[in-house]
C-alpha positions as CSV (number, residue, x, y, z in Angstrom):
1,M,-72.9,27.0,30.0
2,S,-69.5,26.9,31.0
3,M,-66.6,28.7,29.6
4,T,-64.5,26.0,28.1
5,E,-62.1,25.2,25.3
6,P,-62.8,27.0,21.9
7,T,-63.2,24.8,18.9
8,P,-59.8,23.8,17.4
9,E,-60.0,27.0,15.0
10,G,-60.2,28.9,17.6
11,R,-64.0,29.6,17.7
12,F,-66.7,30.9,20.4
13,G,-69.9,30.1,18.6
14,D,-69.6,32.2,15.5
15,F,-66.7,34.5,17.1
16,G,-62.8,34.0,17.3
17,G,-60.5,32.6,14.7
18,C,-57.1,33.3,13.6
19,Y,-57.3,36.3,11.0
20,V,-53.5,37.0,10.7
21,P,-50.7,37.5,7.8
22,E,-49.3,34.3,6.3
23,T,-46.0,34.8,8.2
24,L,-47.5,34.6,11.7
25,V,-49.7,31.3,10.9
26,P,-46.8,29.1,12.2
27,A,-46.3,31.4,15.4
28,C,-49.8,31.0,16.3
29,Q,-49.8,27.3,15.4
30,E,-46.6,27.1,17.8
31,L,-48.2,29.1,20.6
32,D,-51.0,26.7,20.5
33,R,-49.3,23.6,20.9
34,A,-46.7,25.3,23.4
35,F,-49.5,26.4,25.9
36,R,-51.3,23.2,25.6
37,T,-48.5,21.0,26.4
38,A,-47.4,23.7,29.3
39,W,-51.0,24.0,30.6
40,A,-51.1,20.0,31.1
41,D,-47.5,19.9,32.6
42,E,-47.7,20.0,36.5
43,E,-44.2,21.2,37.0
44,F,-45.0,24.5,34.6
45,R,-48.4,24.9,36.4
46,G,-46.4,24.2,39.7
47,R,-43.9,27.0,38.9
48,L,-46.5,29.6,37.9
49,D,-48.5,29.2,41.2
50,G,-45.3,29.7,43.0
51,L,-45.0,32.7,41.3
52,L,-48.8,33.7,41.8
53,R,-48.5,33.1,45.3
54,D,-45.0,34.3,46.5
55,Y,-44.1,37.3,44.1
56,A,-47.9,38.6,42.9
57,G,-49.4,38.0,46.0
58,R,-52.3,35.7,45.3
59,P,-54.7,34.5,46.5
60,S,-56.3,38.3,46.4
61,P,-58.6,39.0,49.5
62,M,-62.4,39.5,49.1
63,T,-63.5,42.8,50.8
64,D,-67.2,43.4,52.1
65,C,-68.2,46.9,52.0
66,P,-70.7,47.8,54.7
67,R,-70.5,51.7,54.4
68,L,-71.3,51.5,50.7
69,S,-73.5,48.7,50.7
70,A,-75.4,50.5,52.9
71,E,-75.9,53.6,50.6
72,L,-76.3,51.7,47.6
73,G,-79.2,49.4,49.4
74,L,-77.5,45.8,48.3
75,R,-74.3,43.9,49.6
76,L,-71.2,44.8,47.8
77,L,-68.3,42.7,47.7
78,L,-65.0,43.4,45.9
79,K,-62.5,41.1,44.3
80,R,-59.1,42.8,45.2
81,E,-57.1,42.3,42.0
82,D,-55.9,45.6,43.0
83,L,-53.5,44.3,45.4
84,N,-51.7,42.1,43.2
85,H,-48.3,43.0,42.6
86,T,-47.9,45.8,39.9
87,G,-51.4,47.1,40.9
88,S,-53.9,45.0,38.6
89,H,-55.1,41.6,37.4
90,K,-52.9,41.9,34.9
91,I,-49.6,40.2,36.6
92,N,-51.8,36.9,36.3
93,N,-51.6,36.6,32.5
94,V,-48.3,38.2,32.2
95,L,-46.3,35.5,34.5
96,G,-48.1,32.9,32.3
97,Q,-47.0,33.9,28.9
98,A,-43.6,34.9,30.4
99,L,-43.0,31.7,31.7
100,L,-44.5,30.0,28.5
101,A,-42.1,32.4,26.5
102,E,-39.2,31.2,28.1
103,R,-40.3,27.5,27.5
104,M,-40.3,28.3,24.1
105,G,-36.8,30.0,23.9
106,K,-37.9,33.1,23.4
107,T,-35.8,35.8,24.9
108,R,-37.8,39.1,24.3
109,L,-41.3,40.3,25.3
110,V,-43.4,42.9,22.9
111,A,-46.6,44.1,24.6
112,E,-49.0,47.0,23.9
113,T,-50.4,48.9,26.6
114,G,-53.1,51.2,27.0
115,A,-53.5,52.4,30.9
116,G,-50.0,51.4,31.1
117,Q,-50.8,48.5,33.4
118,H,-50.1,45.6,31.4
119,G,-47.1,47.4,30.1
120,V,-45.9,47.5,33.9
121,A,-46.8,44.0,34.7
122,T,-45.1,42.9,31.5
123,A,-41.7,44.8,31.9
124,T,-41.8,43.4,35.5
125,A,-42.1,39.8,34.2
126,A,-39.2,40.7,31.7
127,A,-36.8,41.9,34.8
128,L,-37.7,38.9,36.9
129,L,-37.0,36.6,34.2
130,G,-34.1,38.2,32.6
131,M,-35.7,39.0,29.5
132,D,-35.7,41.7,26.9
133,C,-38.8,43.9,26.9
134,T,-40.6,46.5,24.3
135,V,-44.0,48.1,25.2
136,Y,-46.0,50.0,22.5
137,M,-48.2,52.7,23.9
138,G,-50.2,55.3,22.2
139,E,-48.8,59.1,22.1
140,V,-52.3,60.0,24.1
141,D,-51.8,57.6,26.5
142,V,-48.3,58.3,27.1
143,S,-49.4,62.0,28.0
144,R,-52.3,61.0,30.4
145,Q,-50.4,57.6,31.9
146,E,-46.9,59.4,32.8
147,L,-46.2,57.5,35.7
148,N,-46.5,54.2,34.1
149,V,-44.4,55.5,31.5
150,F,-41.8,56.0,34.2
151,R,-42.0,52.6,35.7
152,M,-41.9,50.5,32.6
153,R,-38.6,52.4,31.7
154,L,-37.3,52.1,35.3
155,L,-38.3,48.3,35.0
156,G,-35.8,48.2,32.0
157,A,-38.5,48.2,29.2
158,E,-38.2,50.0,25.7
159,V,-41.5,52.5,25.6
160,H,-42.3,53.6,22.2
161,A,-45.0,56.1,21.7
162,V,-47.2,55.6,18.8
163,T,-48.1,58.6,16.8
164,T,-50.8,56.9,14.1
165,G,-54.2,56.9,13.9
166,S,-56.0,57.8,17.0
167,R,-52.8,57.3,19.0
168,T,-54.4,54.8,21.8
169,L,-54.3,51.4,22.4
170,K,-55.7,50.3,19.0
171,D,-52.5,51.7,17.3
172,A,-50.0,50.4,19.9
173,I,-51.4,47.0,19.0
174,N,-51.1,47.4,15.7
175,E,-47.5,48.4,16.2
176,A,-47.0,45.5,18.2
177,L,-48.1,43.0,15.8
178,R,-45.9,44.8,13.1
179,D,-42.9,43.9,15.6
180,W,-44.0,40.6,16.2
181,V,-44.0,39.7,12.5
182,A,-40.4,40.9,12.1
183,T,-38.7,39.5,15.3
184,V,-40.8,36.4,15.6
185,E,-37.9,34.3,15.9
186,R,-36.9,35.8,19.2
187,S,-40.0,37.4,20.4
188,H,-43.3,36.5,22.2
189,Y,-46.1,38.8,21.8
190,C,-47.4,39.3,25.5
191,L,-50.9,40.4,24.5
192,G,-52.8,41.9,27.3
193,S,-56.3,40.8,26.9
194,V,-58.7,38.3,25.4
195,M,-58.7,39.5,22.2
196,G,-56.3,38.5,19.1
197,P,-55.9,35.6,16.7
198,H,-56.3,32.1,18.5
199,P,-54.8,30.9,21.2
200,Y,-55.0,34.4,22.7
201,P,-58.0,35.2,23.9
202,W,-58.3,31.2,25.1
203,M,-54.8,31.6,27.0
204,V,-55.3,34.6,28.3
205,R,-58.8,33.6,29.6
206,E,-57.0,30.5,31.4
207,F,-54.3,32.4,32.9
208,H,-56.7,34.8,34.3
209,R,-59.0,31.6,35.6
210,V,-57.5,31.8,39.0
211,I,-59.7,35.0,39.5
212,G,-63.2,33.2,39.3
213,T,-61.9,29.9,41.0
214,E,-60.6,32.0,44.1
215,A,-63.7,34.3,43.9
216,R,-66.3,31.5,43.9
217,G,-64.4,29.8,46.8
218,Q,-64.5,33.0,48.9
219,C,-68.0,33.5,48.1
220,I,-69.0,30.1,49.0
221,E,-67.0,30.7,52.5
222,L,-68.4,34.2,53.0
223,L,-72.1,33.7,51.7
224,G,-72.5,30.0,51.9
225,G,-73.0,30.0,48.5
226,D,-72.9,32.3,45.0
227,P,-73.6,36.2,44.8
228,D,-76.8,37.3,42.7
229,V,-74.5,39.2,40.0
230,V,-71.1,39.5,39.5
231,V,-69.9,42.7,37.4
232,A,-66.5,43.5,35.7
233,C,-65.5,46.3,33.3
234,V,-64.9,45.5,29.6
235,G,-62.6,46.8,27.4
236,G,-61.0,43.9,25.9
237,G,-62.5,42.3,28.4
238,S,-59.4,39.8,30.2
239,N,-60.4,40.7,34.0
240,A,-64.3,39.9,33.1
241,A,-63.5,36.9,31.4
242,G,-61.1,35.6,34.5
243,I,-63.9,36.2,37.1
244,F,-66.9,35.0,34.8
245,S,-65.1,32.1,34.4
246,G,-65.8,30.8,37.8
247,F,-69.4,31.5,37.7
248,A,-70.4,30.9,34.3
249,D,-71.6,27.4,35.0
250,G,-74.3,28.3,37.4
251,D,-77.3,30.8,37.4
252,V,-74.9,34.0,38.5
253,E,-76.2,37.1,36.4
254,L,-72.8,38.3,34.9
255,V,-72.6,42.1,33.8
256,G,-69.9,43.3,31.8
257,V,-69.5,47.1,31.8
258,E,-68.2,48.9,29.0
259,P,-67.5,52.7,28.3
260,A,-70.2,54.7,26.5
261,G,-67.8,55.7,23.9
262,G,-66.4,52.4,23.6
263,A,-69.3,50.0,23.5
264,A,-68.6,47.4,21.0
265,V,-70.8,45.0,22.2
266,G,-73.7,47.5,22.8
267,R,-72.7,49.4,19.2
268,G,-70.8,47.2,17.3
269,T,-71.1,44.8,14.4
270,P,-69.4,41.6,13.9
271,G,-65.9,42.4,12.1
272,V,-62.6,41.3,12.0
273,V,-60.0,43.4,14.0
274,H,-56.4,42.3,15.3
275,G,-56.6,38.9,14.5
276,S,-60.2,37.6,15.1
277,L,-64.1,38.2,14.4
278,S,-65.9,40.0,17.2
279,Y,-68.1,42.8,17.6
280,L,-66.6,45.7,16.6
281,M,-67.4,49.6,16.3
282,Q,-67.4,50.2,12.4
283,D,-69.1,52.4,10.2
284,E,-71.3,51.2,6.9
285,F,-67.8,50.6,4.7
286,G,-66.4,48.6,7.5
287,Q,-63.8,51.2,8.9
288,V,-63.0,51.0,12.5
289,L,-64.3,53.9,14.5
290,E,-62.6,55.5,17.2
291,A,-63.4,54.5,20.8
292,E,-63.3,57.0,23.7
293,S,-63.1,56.7,27.2
294,I,-61.6,58.3,30.4
295,S,-60.3,55.2,30.9
296,A,-57.1,54.8,28.9
297,G,-57.6,51.1,29.5
298,L,-61.1,50.8,28.0
299,D,-61.0,52.9,24.9
300,Y,-60.8,49.9,22.6
301,P,-63.0,49.7,19.6
302,G,-63.8,45.6,19.8
303,V,-64.1,43.3,22.4
304,G,-62.8,39.9,22.9
305,P,-64.6,36.8,21.1
306,E,-65.8,34.9,23.8
307,H,-67.4,37.9,25.1
308,A,-69.4,38.3,22.2
309,H,-70.4,34.9,22.3
310,L,-71.4,35.3,25.6
311,A,-73.6,38.6,24.8
312,R,-75.0,36.6,21.7
313,T,-76.2,33.5,23.6
314,G,-77.4,35.5,26.5
315,R,-75.3,34.1,29.5
316,A,-73.8,37.7,30.0
317,R,-75.3,41.1,29.4
318,Y,-73.1,44.2,28.5
319,E,-74.0,47.5,29.8
320,N,-72.4,50.9,29.4
321,V,-71.8,54.1,31.4
322,T,-70.6,57.5,30.9
323,D,-67.5,59.2,31.9
324,G,-69.4,61.2,34.4
325,E,-70.9,58.4,36.1
326,V,-67.4,56.7,36.3
327,L,-65.7,59.6,38.0
328,A,-68.7,59.8,40.4
329,A,-68.4,56.2,41.2
330,F,-64.8,56.5,41.7
331,E,-65.3,59.2,44.2
332,L,-67.8,57.3,45.6
333,L,-65.7,54.1,46.7
334,S,-62.8,56.3,47.7
335,R,-65.2,58.3,50.0
336,T,-66.9,55.5,51.7
337,E,-64.6,52.4,52.2
338,G,-61.1,54.1,51.7
339,I,-60.3,52.5,48.6
340,I,-59.2,54.2,45.5
341,P,-60.2,52.2,42.2
342,A,-58.7,52.3,39.1
343,L,-61.0,54.3,36.6
344,E,-61.8,50.7,34.6
345,P,-63.1,48.8,37.3
346,A,-65.1,52.2,38.5
347,H,-67.0,51.5,35.3
348,G,-68.8,48.5,37.2
349,L,-69.4,50.5,40.1
350,A,-70.8,53.5,38.2
351,W,-73.4,50.5,36.6
352,I,-74.3,48.9,40.2
353,S,-74.6,52.9,41.4
354,R,-77.1,53.8,38.7
355,E,-79.1,50.4,38.9
356,R,-79.2,50.4,42.6
357,R,-83.0,49.8,42.5
358,E,-83.0,47.1,40.1
359,L,-80.2,45.5,42.7
360,A,-81.5,46.5,46.0
361,G,-81.2,43.8,48.4
362,R,-79.2,41.3,46.4
363,T,-75.5,40.6,46.6
364,V,-73.0,41.9,43.9
365,L,-69.9,40.7,43.5
366,L,-67.3,43.4,41.8
367,N,-63.9,42.8,40.3
368,L,-61.8,45.9,41.2
369,S,-59.3,45.1,38.7
370,G,-56.8,47.7,39.6
371,R,-55.9,50.4,41.9
372,G,-56.1,54.1,41.1
373,D,-52.7,55.4,41.9
374,K,-52.2,55.7,38.1
375,D,-55.5,58.0,37.5
376,V,-55.2,60.4,40.9
377,D,-53.4,63.0,38.4
378,L,-55.9,62.4,35.8
379,V,-59.1,62.9,38.0
380,M,-57.6,65.9,40.0
381,G,-56.7,67.7,36.8
382,L,-60.4,67.6,35.9
383,Q,-61.1,68.7,39.2
384,G,-58.8,71.6,38.9
């Protein structure tokens, strides 16, 4: 199985689609046409590749972890998306969408953010291209990610704290969608993950495909072939979709790791949220349940529809870990390799650490999707 284009209706198997208010149907259709045209345009691709290279710092390195590998009893490799400009994988997608928005004649970017990394990346791209930027962020996340809020404002973005619902990522998306409905003529909604209405899940995955393409080439150079297992954290699932896309057509085991309090694949049932049909944490009456995670970037009650399809077909497996396991992994990588990870990819390492007996002697590639600068204060507070 390879991760290719969805159906014309935007479906991956039974999942996906475009469930939006009637006023947004033309905008989604316009975006679909614009992306298809741009993605086939060598000039557009060349400009994006140039920015990824000269501005974002790609290709990101592949790092072998000898000390941690010895402790775990396996060979651990890290795809270092934490070394990208702005500190995570988010810049790949945002630069692509910002260039696309400019091509469509839009002058303003609207975004949601949880941990703040997507908001920072969007504000960065807006500053680079001279566009206005508005970011919606749940009030709870504003409080626990103050550094990223300051960075967004420093970059010229307006940051709105969302005080409805759980005051986290789900509610930030709701507000961003409302903004887009009201300002669609001049605004582009720069959605940060492989979720939402078609064409977003497909488009965002394609902008992140560079992770998997690079990683596979680097593994062939380093190992002479593919790793045994590829692991990535999953909230909406963009970093996972990006790295999985490079290995899905082989026999590499693909593992997505969710937070135990927000395991949409593990605990959810099919439902529609934010414009697409996917696995969703909901009660017997169809009311969305609140996700919980120490990571502001993963406390989302749904998951991208392509991940739902990969789970249902068995091409990828989805596990979950507790906050305690994540904190232990955060400290483990810092102590053994001198690399402080974001709490999001620490979920992937937590699963690897827990399953070290199952993985003994194997080569495991972890997508280190972000660095831990933004989380140090939070972790320090928990230890205090």
